N, C-alpha and C positions, 0 to 999 in steps of 0.2 A: 506494497501499499504505498504512496508517494505523499499522503495529505490525512494528516491527523489533527482535529481539532476535537473543541469543548463546543458543547451547545446548552443555551440556559435560555429556558422556554416559562413562558405563562400564560395559563388560559383561563377563564371563568371558573369558578368553584366548581360545577357543576360536570367540565369538560374537562378537569383534569386527570381521572381516570382514561379516560377515550383517550387522552394526544399518548398517556400514560402507554396503551395499547397499540396505538402504533410505531410508537418507539421500542416498543418488544418488537415487533414484524419486521421492523427494516434489519436489513443483511451487513449493514455496514456499522450499526451500531456495535459496540464491543462490551459497554455497560450504560445504565439507563438508573438512575434515583430519584423519588423523590428528596429535595430536600426545602432550608424553610427559607426565606427572604420572599422578593417582591418575585422570583424566577422559579416557582418551584418545581422543576422539573431540570435534569441535567443528564446530560447524554457524553460518552466518548465514544468516536465516532473516526473511524479508519475507511480512508476511501483512495481509489487508485490515483486519481490526482483532481484539479481543480474544478473541473465540469462537472463529476459526478459531486464535489462538497455543492456547488451551486442548485445543481439537480435536488439533492436532498432538501436543499433550504427553500427551496420555490417551489418543488411540484410534488414532494410527498403528498400525499390525503390528509396526515394528520394533521397537516398546515390549517386544515378548513376551520379550527377549533381555537389555534393558535392565538395569542394576544400579541405578545411579544415575542421576539425570537435575537438573541444575540447568539453570536457565532465567533469563537478566539480558535485561530490556526497554532496549533501547538510549535513552536520553533525549536523545543529542545527537550530533553524529560531528565531531572535533575537526580531522581533517585526511581 
């Protein structure tokens, strides 16, 4: 995989479970979890390249219920 990124998403409280289910079914998601804060869903993804990351963050069906999405490309791993 050429690109790794961390996604943080928010959704209406009634939609958080549906967004989490969508993330669970994405083949690029390494791990996904619910966290505290204004973006209660966090996912680490590994994709072949920036085009695949763009598709994941713009065309996925679970995005219909997302109200905000932050994407941070991982540039290095410390541990």
